[in-house]
C-alpha positions as a printed NumPy array, in Angstrom:
array([[ 131.741,  170.633, -105.286],
       [ 133.145,  167.549, -106.804],
       [ 136.34 ,  166.092, -105.153],
       [ 139.265,  165.606, -107.965],
       [ 139.333,  161.81 , -107.456],
       [ 135.632,  161.569, -108.921],
       [ 136.321,  160.487, -112.226],
       [ 132.577,  160.619, -113.514],
       [ 131.964,  163.008, -116.042],
       [ 129.817,  165.397, -116.669],
       [ 127.086,  165.643, -114.628],
       [ 123.514,  163.611, -114.746],
       [ 121.577,  165.032, -117.731],
       [ 124.624,  166.535, -119.78 ],
       [ 124.689,  165.381, -123.244],
       [ 128.186,  163.711, -123.019],
       [ 132.114,  164.35 , -123.359],
       [ 132.456,  164.926, -127.145],
       [ 131.649,  168.459, -126.962],
       [ 132.994,  170.952, -124.23 ],
       [ 131.061,  174.293, -123.222],
       [ 133.641,  175.953, -121.079],
       [ 132.949,  178.982, -119.15 ],
       [ 135.756,  181.502, -117.853],
       [ 133.7  ,  184.045, -116.657],
       [ 135.222,  184.148, -113.087],
       [ 138.818,  184.426, -114.276],
       [ 139.047,  185.778, -117.526],
       [ 135.743,  187.524, -117.684],
       [ 136.601,  189.328, -114.119],
       [ 138.894,  191.18 , -115.974],
       [ 136.906,  193.46 , -117.482],
       [ 137.001,  196.958, -116.728],
       [ 134.466,  197.851, -113.778],
       [ 134.009,  194.679, -112.368],
       [ 135.172,  193.377, -109.216],
       [ 133.864,  190.344, -108.187],
       [ 133.775,  189.204, -104.141],
       [ 133.909,  185.54 , -103.692],
       [ 130.527,  185.582, -102.79 ],
       [ 129.669,  187.084, -106.039],
       [ 132.169,  184.217, -107.595],
       [ 129.81 ,  181.679, -105.845],
       [ 126.898,  182.828, -106.986],
       [ 127.934,  183.63 , -110.955],
       [ 129.151,  179.625, -110.399],
       [ 126.146,  178.432, -109.145],
       [ 123.917,  180.647, -112.167],
       [ 126.43 ,  179.005, -114.538],
       [ 125.98 ,  175.08 , -113.336],
       [ 122.319,  175.596, -113.363],
       [ 122.41 ,  176.325, -117.088],
       [ 124.363,  173.333, -117.751],
       [ 128.071,  174.435, -119.104],
       [ 130.597,  171.674, -118.665],
       [ 133.302,  173.151, -117.409],
       [ 133.656,  176.579, -114.709],
       [ 136.899,  178.26 , -114.466],
       [ 136.817,  179.51 , -111.133],
       [ 140.169,  181.422, -111.03 ],
       [ 144.294,  181.045, -110.328],
       [ 144.323,  179.606, -106.948],
       [ 147.922,  180.872, -105.16 ],
       [ 147.988,  184.149, -107.658],
       [ 145.619,  186.023, -105.296],
       [ 144.299,  185.608, -101.544],
       [ 140.503,  185.962, -103.179],
       [ 141.001,  182.896, -105.767],
       [ 142.487,  180.569, -103.283],
       [ 139.713,  181.634, -101.005],
       [ 137.035,  181.102, -103.444],
       [ 138.224,  177.181, -104.253],
       [ 138.499,  176.787, -100.386],
       [ 134.803,  177.813, -100.013],
       [ 133.805,  175.911, -103.196],
       [ 134.899,  172.783, -101.648],
       [ 131.629,  173.396,  -98.938],
       [ 129.386,  175.621, -100.28 ],
       [ 129.308,  174.474, -104.05 ],
       [ 127.184,  171.83 , -104.858],
       [ 127.669,  171.414, -108.833],
       [ 125.2  ,  168.926, -110.33 ],
       [ 126.174,  170.029, -114.313],
       [ 129.793,  171.227, -114.059],
       [ 133.339,  170.687, -113.467],
       [ 135.172,  173.071, -111.137],
       [ 138.669,  174.08 , -113.273],
       [ 141.677,  175.736, -111.876],
       [ 143.842,  178.215, -113.623],
       [ 147.522,  178.273, -113.593],
       [ 150.563,  178.283, -115.26 ],
       [ 153.355,  175.769, -116.362],
       [ 156.43 ,  175.315, -114.265],
       [ 159.003,  177.841, -114.156],
       [ 162.137,  177.73 , -116.245],
       [ 164.89 ,  176.02 , -114.242],
       [ 162.734,  174.805, -111.604],
       [ 161.844,  171.231, -110.642],
       [ 157.619,  170.532, -111.441],
       [ 157.421,  169.229, -107.628],
       [ 159.187,  172.169, -106.37 ],
       [ 157.005,  174.886, -108.244],
       [ 154.591,  176.335, -105.428],
       [ 152.248,  177.316, -108.056],
       [ 151.97 ,  173.842, -109.425],
       [ 151.376,  172.802, -105.648],
       [ 149.012,  175.388, -105.576],
       [ 146.862,  174.155, -108.234],
       [ 146.73 ,  170.811, -106.627],
       [ 145.768,  172.104, -103.306],
       [ 142.66 ,  173.931, -104.88 ],
       [ 141.016,  170.753, -105.013],
       [ 139.942,  171.214, -108.577],
       [ 139.111,  168.17 , -110.404],
       [ 140.472,  169.746, -114.09 ],
       [ 143.358,  172.05 , -114.108],
       [ 143.935,  174.487, -117.005],
       [ 147.62 ,  175.398, -117.66 ],
       [ 148.249,  178.199, -119.805],
       [ 151.738,  178.334, -121.738],
       [ 153.693,  179.761, -124.347],
       [ 153.532,  179.062, -127.887],
       [ 154.912,  182.194, -129.576],
       [ 158.423,  181.866, -129.878],
       [ 159.01 ,  185.486, -129.286],
       [ 156.99 ,  185.55 , -126.319],
       [ 158.879,  182.434, -124.721],
       [ 162.293,  184.309, -125.208],
       [ 161.266,  187.537, -124.711],
       [ 158.671,  187.17 , -121.575],
       [ 159.754,  183.854, -120.059],
       [ 163.487,  184.396, -120.741],
       [ 164.273,  181.124, -121.874],
       [ 165.255,  178.749, -124.814],
       [ 162.359,  177.042, -126.737],
       [ 163.482,  173.594, -125.883],
       [ 162.832,  174.388, -121.895],
       [ 159.413,  176.254, -123.1  ],
       [ 158.229,  172.412, -123.927],
       [ 159.753,  170.708, -121.533],
       [ 157.994,  173.406, -119.138],
       [ 154.78 ,  172.163, -120.811],
       [ 155.497,  168.108, -120.84 ],
       [ 156.695,  168.01 , -116.876],
       [ 153.676,  170.35 , -115.628],
       [ 151.317,  168.266, -117.838],
       [ 152.352,  164.96 , -116.503],
       [ 152.817,  166.072, -113.102],
       [ 149.052,  167.13 , -113.104],
       [ 147.921,  163.762, -114.625],
       [ 149.803,  161.971, -112.43 ],
       [ 147.805,  163.065, -109.372],
       [ 144.72 ,  162.177, -111.101],
       [ 143.432,  165.507, -112.511],
       [ 142.328,  166.361, -115.643],
       [ 144.528,  168.647, -117.786],
       [ 143.444,  171.609, -120.475],
       [ 146.367,  173.381, -121.938],
       [ 145.697,  177.111, -123.436],
       [ 148.326,  178.204, -125.894],
       [ 148.776,  182.078, -125.629],
       [ 149.017,  183.856, -128.359],
       [ 148.501,  180.465, -130.641],
       [ 147.598,  182.375, -133.949],
       [ 150.034,  184.997, -133.881],
       [ 152.521,  182.531, -132.819],
       [ 151.686,  179.865, -135.434],
       [ 152.01 ,  183.122, -138.394],
       [ 155.544,  183.642, -136.839],
       [ 156.644,  180.174, -136.472],
       [ 153.742,  177.721, -137.152],
       [ 156.474,  174.527, -136.558],
       [ 157.098,  175.361, -133.49 ],
       [ 152.937,  176.328, -132.22 ],
       [ 152.627,  172.82 , -133.159],
       [ 155.283,  171.27 , -131.276],
       [ 154.045,  172.658, -128.358],
       [ 150.88 ,  171.366, -129.273],
       [ 152.231,  167.915, -129.891],
       [ 154.258,  168.198, -126.53 ],
       [ 151.099,  169.063, -124.085],
       [ 149.077,  166.307, -126.532],
       [ 151.392,  163.568, -125.726],
       [ 152.193,  164.393, -122.367],
       [ 148.373,  163.618, -121.399],
       [ 146.597,  166.991, -122.005],
       [ 143.096,  166.223, -122.812],
       [ 142.32 ,  169.482, -124.819],
       [ 144.827,  171.655, -126.295],
       [ 143.056,  175.569, -126.547],
       [ 144.655,  177.8  , -129.266],
       [ 143.999,  181.151, -127.898],
       [ 143.482,  184.045, -130.067],
       [ 144.433,  186.168, -127.061],
       [ 145.157,  189.722, -128.788],
       [ 141.828,  189.057, -130.503],
       [ 142.903,  189.874, -134.061],
       [ 141.663,  187.174, -136.221],
       [ 139.217,  186.965, -138.191],
       [ 136.98 ,  183.82 , -139.116],
       [ 139.273,  182.933, -142.351],
       [ 142.31 ,  183.035, -140.526],
       [ 140.847,  180.681, -137.712],
       [ 139.317,  177.928, -139.969],
       [ 142.502,  177.271, -141.62 ],
       [ 144.768,  177.324, -139.041],
       [ 142.519,  174.929, -136.799],
       [ 142.013,  172.702, -140.154],
       [ 145.749,  172.499, -140.594],
       [ 147.01 ,  172.302, -136.528],
       [ 144.122,  169.295, -136.248],
       [ 145.476,  167.649, -139.209],
       [ 149.283,  167.576, -138.257],
       [ 148.886,  167.092, -134.635],
       [ 146.205,  164.945, -134.246],
       [ 145.492,  166.58 , -130.828],
       [ 142.055,  167.465, -129.444],
       [ 141.748,  171.256, -130.055],
       [ 139.611,  173.746, -128.106],
       [ 139.525,  177.592, -129.288],
       [ 139.619,  180.931, -127.147],
       [ 138.724,  184.095, -128.713],
       [ 138.871,  187.374, -127.849],
       [ 136.692,  190.277, -129.383],
       [ 139.097,  192.789, -130.323],
       [ 137.682,  192.591, -134.114],
       [ 134.29 ,  192.103, -133.092],
       [ 134.427,  188.661, -134.461],
       [ 134.645,  186.302, -130.929],
       [ 131.675,  184.508, -131.785],
       [ 132.037,  183.846, -135.42 ],
       [ 135.573,  182.876, -134.812],
       [ 134.669,  180.191, -132.357],
       [ 132.095,  178.94 , -134.299],
       [ 134.87 ,  178.765, -137.345],
       [ 137.025,  176.788, -134.978],
       [ 134.252,  174.524, -134.571],
       [ 133.573,  174.135, -138.004],
       [ 137.391,  173.261, -138.714],
       [ 137.258,  170.589, -136.134],
       [ 137.693,  172.156, -132.704],
       [ 135.118,  170.699, -129.845],
       [ 135.934,  172.69 , -127.035],
       [ 134.992,  176.416, -126.449],
       [ 135.854,  179.178, -124.057],
       [ 133.547,  181.922, -123.497],
       [ 132.225,  184.445, -120.845],
       [ 128.929,  185.401, -119.667],
       [ 127.573,  188.206, -121.642],
       [ 131.22 ,  188.333, -123.71 ],
       [ 132.476,  190.009, -120.24 ],
       [ 136.428,  190.184, -120.584],
       [ 139.348,  192.335, -120.804],
       [ 139.897,  195.422, -123.167],
       [ 136.496,  194.777, -125.54 ],
       [ 135.73 ,  191.353, -124.234],
       [ 135.719,  187.521, -125.016],
       [ 133.448,  185.638, -127.08 ],
       [ 130.061,  185.843, -125.507],
       [ 129.009,  182.069, -124.092],
       [ 124.89 ,  182.756, -125.021],
       [ 125.173,  183.436, -128.766],
       [ 127.878,  180.817, -128.72 ],
       [ 125.451,  178.106, -127.045],
       [ 122.461,  179.111, -129.   ],
       [ 123.84 ,  179.166, -132.713],
       [ 125.648,  175.474, -131.43 ],
       [ 122.294,  174.343, -130.417],
       [ 120.13 ,  175.564, -132.913],
       [ 121.613,  176.557, -136.077],
       [ 124.36 ,  173.698, -135.807],
       [ 121.578,  171.032, -133.939],
       [ 124.33 ,  169.972, -131.478],
       [ 123.036,  169.663, -128.114],
       [ 125.659,  171.086, -125.763],
       [ 123.167,  171.641, -122.527],
       [ 121.141,  169.61 , -120.514],
       [ 117.551,  168.773, -121.819],
       [ 115.205,  172.229, -121.461],
       [ 118.191,  174.385, -120.217],
       [ 118.217,  176.627, -123.598],
       [ 115.172,  178.229, -122.777],
       [ 116.88 ,  179.652, -119.396],
       [ 119.556,  181.75 , -121.321],
       [ 117.86 ,  184.927, -121.283],
       [ 117.489,  184.29 , -117.732],
       [ 121.094,  183.561, -116.978],
       [ 122.588,  186.149, -118.754],
       [ 120.171,  188.867, -116.951],
       [ 121.08 ,  187.352, -113.609],
       [ 124.787,  187.266, -113.727],
       [ 124.404,  191.004, -115.15 ],
       [ 122.779,  191.879, -111.95 ],
       [ 125.606,  190.127, -109.83 ],
       [ 128.516,  191.97 , -111.802],
       [ 126.22 ,  195.102, -111.083],
       [ 125.981,  195.534, -114.904],
       [ 123.255,  196.541, -117.11 ],
       [ 122.011,  194.108, -119.49 ],
       [ 122.815,  194.62 , -122.848],
       [ 119.204,  195.635, -124.512],
       [ 120.827,  194.86 , -128.03 ],
       [ 122.484,  191.52 , -127.361],
       [ 121.896,  188.51 , -129.545],
       [ 119.211,  186.206, -128.588],
       [ 118.83 ,  187.652, -124.931],
       [ 118.501,  191.326, -125.188],
       [ 115.1  ,  193.024, -124.447],
       [ 115.487,  194.541, -128.009],
       [ 116.338,  190.797, -129.597],
       [ 113.33 ,  190.434, -131.002],
       [ 111.593,  193.764, -131.234],
       [ 109.97 ,  195.157, -134.1  ],
       [ 109.402,  198.832, -134.869],
       [ 108.722,  199.431, -138.806],
       [ 105.278,  199.152, -140.158],
       [ 106.502,  196.55 , -142.663],
       [ 107.644,  194.053, -140.494],
       [ 104.734,  194.296, -138.454],
       [ 102.418,  193.36 , -141.527],
       [ 104.736,  190.455, -142.311],
       [ 104.927,  189.305, -138.53 ],
       [ 100.948,  189.529, -138.264],
       [ 100.731,  186.88 , -140.785],
       [ 103.559,  184.48 , -139.865],
       [ 106.251,  185.947, -136.775],
       [ 109.038,  183.92 , -138.269],
       [ 109.292,  186.137, -141.655],
       [ 110.878,  188.539, -139.591],
       [ 112.771,  186.395, -136.64 ],
       [ 115.563,  183.971, -136.916],
       [ 114.546,  181.734, -134.467],
       [ 111.15 ,  181.404, -131.51 ],
       [ 112.672,  183.786, -128.765],
       [ 110.599,  181.519, -126.463],
       [ 113.221,  178.942, -127.04 ],
       [ 116.063,  181.046, -125.414],
       [ 113.639,  182.42 , -122.834],
       [ 112.863,  186.057, -124.676],
       [ 109.62 ,  187.288, -126.189],
       [ 108.812,  189.317, -129.065],
       [ 108.182,  192.681, -128.704],
       [ 106.222,  195.313, -130.784],
       [ 107.155,  198.977, -130.679],
       [ 104.853,  201.67 , -131.244],
       [ 106.292,  204.642, -132.978],
       [ 105.581,  207.037, -135.758],
       [ 106.607,  204.267, -138.275],
       [ 103.454,  202.205, -136.718],
       [ 100.817,  201.53 , -139.079],
       [  97.962,  199.331, -138.269],
       [  99.261,  195.774, -138.026],
       [ 101.757,  197.289, -135.289],
       [  98.847,  198.42 , -133.134],
       [  96.83 ,  195.414, -133.623],
       [  99.801,  193.234, -132.783],
       [ 100.938,  195.418, -129.747],
       [  97.32 ,  195.624, -128.492],
       [  97.306,  191.68 , -128.645],
       [ 100.539,  191.557, -126.844],
       [  99.082,  193.56 , -124.167],
       [  95.583,  191.483, -123.703],
       [  93.567,  194.78 , -125.217],
       [  90.848,  193.477, -127.811],
       [  90.414,  195.955, -130.501],
       [  87.185,  193.804, -131.527],
       [  88.54 ,  194.637, -135.14 ],
       [  87.632,  198.192, -134.898],
       [  89.376,  199.807, -138.027],
       [  88.526,  203.091, -136.979],
       [  89.579,  202.814, -133.644],
       [  93.321,  201.72 , -134.997],
       [  93.335,  204.24 , -137.308],
       [  92.398,  206.82 , -134.484],
       [  95.378,  205.609, -132.402],
       [  98.042,  205.398, -135.641],
       [  97.362,  208.922, -135.828],
       [  97.209,  210.075, -132.499],
       [ 100.58 ,  208.234, -131.757],
       [ 102.189,  209.836, -135.045],
       [ 100.828,  213.414, -133.856],
       [ 102.117,  212.916, -130.599],
       [ 105.993,  211.603, -131.832],
       [ 105.867,  214.335, -134.019],
       [ 105.567,  216.736, -130.882],
       [ 108.27 ,  214.764, -129.234],
       [ 107.005,  211.992, -127.533],
       [ 108.376,  208.368, -128.05 ],
       [ 106.394,  205.31 , -127.149],
       [ 108.849,  202.823, -127.877],
       [ 110.906,  203.661, -124.972],
       [ 107.508,  204.337, -122.745],
       [ 105.266,  200.997, -123.081],
       [ 103.157,  201.85 , -120.035],
       [ 102.286,  205.645, -121.462],
       [ 101.519,  203.886, -125.048],
       [  99.227,  201.17 , -123.04 ],
       [  97.501,  204.349, -121.331],
       [  97.378,  205.996, -124.813],
       [  95.799,  202.687, -126.344],
       [  93.305,  201.907, -123.261],
       [  92.086,  205.371, -123.128],
       [  91.06 ,  205.262, -126.926],
       [  89.075,  202.001, -126.626],
       [  87.151,  203.16 , -123.886],
       [  86.777,  206.441, -125.106],
       [  87.428,  208.206, -122.14 ],
       [  90.417,  208.916, -119.623],
       [  91.57 ,  206.33 , -117.038],
       [  91.101,  208.669, -113.963],
       [  92.347,  208.185, -110.345],
       [  92.659,  211.725, -109.449],
       [  92.432,  214.882, -111.221],
       [  95.081,  217.474, -110.345],
       [  93.748,  221.366, -109.975],
       [  97.571,  222.615, -109.889],
       [ 101.012,  221.872, -109.008],
       [ 104.017,  224.05 , -108.24 ],
       [ 107.841,  223.73 , -107.709],
       [ 110.19 ,  226.169, -106.03 ],
       [ 113.815,  225.908, -105.818],
       [ 115.31 ,  228.431, -103.216],
       [ 119.082,  229.482, -103.126],
       [ 119.682,  229.584,  -99.88 ],
       [ 123.043,  232.137,  -98.686],
       [ 124.98 ,  229.319,  -97.539],
       [ 124.95 ,  227.903, -101.176],
       [ 122.849,  225.305, -100.443],
       [ 119.235,  224.736, -101.959],
       [ 115.83 ,  224.094, -100.812],
       [ 113.204,  222.056, -103.011],
       [ 109.702,  222.232, -102.338],
       [ 106.33 ,  220.993, -104.202],
       [ 102.775,  221.641, -103.427],
       [ 100.108,  219.792, -105.354],
       [  96.504,  220.581, -105.239],
       [  94.252,  217.296, -106.28 ],
       [  90.968,  215.82 , -106.184],
       [  90.397,  212.057, -105.533],
       [  87.116,  209.957, -104.406],
       [  85.188,  213.212, -103.776],
       [  88.012,  214.27 , -101.832],
       [  90.   ,  217.669, -101.949],
       [  93.67 ,  217.315, -101.141],
       [  96.408,  219.666, -100.263],
       [  99.724,  218.27 , -100.014],
       [ 103.44 ,  219.779,  -99.854],
       [ 106.669,  217.892,  -99.628],
       [ 110.274,  218.328, -100.133],
       [ 112.893,  216.49 , -102.131],
       [ 116.639,  216.474, -103.298],
       [ 115.389,  218.114, -106.494],
       [ 112.38 ,  219.898, -107.553],
       [ 111.272,  216.374, -109.732],
       [ 112.008,  214.701, -106.224],
       [ 109.792,  216.942, -104.612],
       [ 106.853,  216.97 , -106.509],
       [ 107.022,  212.991, -106.48 ],
       [ 106.664,  212.92 , -102.781],
       [ 104.145,  215.618, -102.813],
       [ 102.138,  213.308, -105.126],
       [ 102.454,  210.598, -102.764],
       [ 102.013,  212.331,  -99.631],
       [  98.654,  213.725, -100.921],
       [  97.465,  210.024, -102.289],
       [  99.106,  207.258, -100.403],
       [  95.869,  207.61 ,  -97.787],
       [  93.465,  206.817, -100.497],
       [  95.508,  204.579, -102.499],
       [  98.035,  202.693, -100.262],
       [  99.262,  200.829, -103.427],
       [ 101.409,  203.747, -104.036],
       [ 103.65 ,  203.102, -101.089],
       [ 105.296,  200.048, -103.007],
       [ 106.037,  202.137, -105.938],
       [ 108.909,  203.948, -106.301],
       [ 111.026,  205.887, -109.073],
       [ 113.817,  203.988, -110.802],
       [ 115.137,  205.565, -113.132],
       [ 115.223,  209.364, -114.66 ],
       [ 116.448,  211.019, -117.947],
       [ 116.243,  214.321, -119.685],
       [ 116.57 ,  214.759, -123.162],
       [ 116.598,  218.389, -125.178],
       [ 114.816,  218.334, -128.379],
       [ 116.208,  221.322, -130.102],
       [ 113.89 ,  223.238, -133.276],
       [ 111.206,  220.82 , -132.744],
       [ 108.425,  223.309, -132.977],
       [ 110.311,  225.189, -135.316],
       [ 111.6  ,  227.728, -132.16 ],
       [ 113.74 ,  227.183, -129.54 ],
       [ 113.782,  224.015, -128.103],
       [ 111.453,  221.16 , -125.763],
       [ 111.858,  218.525, -123.28 ],
       [ 111.416,  214.899, -123.049],
       [ 111.4  ,  213.017, -119.999],
       [ 111.394,  209.314, -119.579],
       [ 110.501,  207.878, -116.065],
       [ 111.193,  204.404, -114.991],
       [ 108.65 ,  203.037, -112.251],
       [ 109.365,  199.973, -110.146],
       [ 106.61 ,  198.008, -107.736],
       [ 109.025,  195.064, -106.396],
       [ 107.622,  192.609, -109.402],
       [ 108.654,  194.594, -112.478],
       [ 109.207,  197.813, -113.996],
       [ 107.332,  200.201, -116.58 ],
       [ 108.724,  203.642, -118.668],
       [ 106.283,  206.354, -119.392],
       [ 107.193,  209.803, -121.066],
       [ 106.039,  213.551, -120.828],
       [ 107.277,  216.398, -123.35 ],
       [ 106.821,  219.891, -122.624],
       [ 109.004,  223.024, -123.195],
       [ 110.351,  222.805, -119.409],
       [ 112.024,  219.972, -117.514],
       [ 109.44 ,  220.42 , -114.548],
       [ 106.279,  220.377, -116.793],
       [ 107.659,  217.397, -118.78 ],
       [ 108.874,  215.556, -115.711],
       [ 105.055,  216.008, -114.07 ],
       [ 103.424,  214.426, -117.05 ],
       [ 105.892,  211.4  , -117.391],
       [ 105.118,  211.206, -113.02 ],
       [ 101.158,  211.16 , -113.888],
       [ 101.299,  208.692, -116.632],
       [ 103.694,  206.546, -113.986],
       [ 101.251,  206.207, -110.998],
       [  98.11 ,  206.163, -113.208],
       [  99.603,  203.135, -114.852],
       [ 101.146,  201.651, -111.388],
       [  97.333,  201.562, -109.786],
       [  95.849,  199.934, -113.064],
       [  98.304,  197.002, -112.857],
       [  97.787,  197.178, -108.802],
       [  93.993,  196.178, -110.444],
       [  92.714,  199.259, -108.973],
       [  89.294,  200.402, -110.892],
       [  89.479,  203.929, -112.42 ],
       [  86.944,  206.255, -110.445],
       [  83.919,  207.636, -112.556],
       [  83.502,  210.983, -112.808],
       [  81.678,  213.155, -110.255],
       [  80.849,  216.656, -111.631],
       [  83.703,  219.124, -112.053],
       [  85.894,  218.349, -109.301],
       [  86.66 ,  214.949, -109.347],
       [  87.811,  212.022, -111.688]])
């Protein structure tokens, strides 16, 4: 970690100090329900954020809890930040306590962080009810603490908590807090929408007025309770703010904070403002997903810019236009943020969708309109029966390749399978499956047990085939979803199963549909292993009479 006495800023390759991208994932983002970061997690996320090129990383509140104190201790030896400055968060001195004697203020200095963010009250009712002090003493607390930290060589930002609500109640006092902090030496005064209740027009009006009336350098911290955090952040920039506080993937308490990645992408691509080091914007998707892995949350598929569905196209009308020019239905080139365009195949698909998907998969259809027509009709028929190919790319690719080749891709032929669930007197259950199949001229009988009938079938298939196809040993089922589709056949219901499989290098999804869950699961498993073998480069077997494939 950079020593606090190092005044060089920002890191090598960073644009300049005129605009700040400030990340608070490790503090405010960690307050999201379901996130519980270890010190090691925080160090890992800090490295990802620094690699992305943010200017500031708020690491937590040293002295407030042992975990954050340990983080700053370890950061000194274990973090070698190239672009960012580490920030310690804390409060102004307590009412009636000399700043030199406040242990919390001392802990901020002891953290070794070169930058300190102080939180202060700017809402007069909070001053009186929460701090139980006077408005004048609150101003003195701000003045004393900022000046004290500045005298010790620290750069200081001040977060005005509940600023916009406080401004609505008493604008003059809210602005006095801003002036006091700025005059005492705070580099930036951050206006916080702590309750997340503002909308862009309100943010713009207040920021513009406060900037004109105080002359302070302003920043913004927006919560997302109205769903406007990103828009509110950009509205503040429009009004003159030059410091934005965000969290990775919008993590934060209640519904979250302004999402770092859409804010940065908008600033660079829509505003033309360079806020990351050269070439780092293309790392946006990778960094977003890497941080999601650390916090153990599934990346949002529909997140702007970085979600796997952000540039996914389903409607045939869209596909026809994209075939002519991708920009007709995309606001940016997805490669700019490290993402990619995807064509979804469904019952909405037309010829253009199939042709674009084939191109995406590297399959040459040779301009065969009859082939494309057959694929379109087959997809629509199967989707009507309950299949879904937009969520099962692997099953669609097998369908497409089989139509193009004029025959199924076969590595084995199943003679029969069965799954048995035994209810035992002691209340436990036993699950056993048997498969009979042919592969490379050999008849195979395999039996296995599992923790459920589908797991038993999966194991039996592996037991039977791994000797002949050792590539299967590296594959595992990583997700399994069942949905009951009522009334699709006019009577009763049918079952759709989606299976996700991994070989350690990537994942693929397959689909099965049948009147019972075991049969549907078998179809999805069959596709999963056929696709996995094809992906591994194993050549399909030529038919050999009626007993092999």
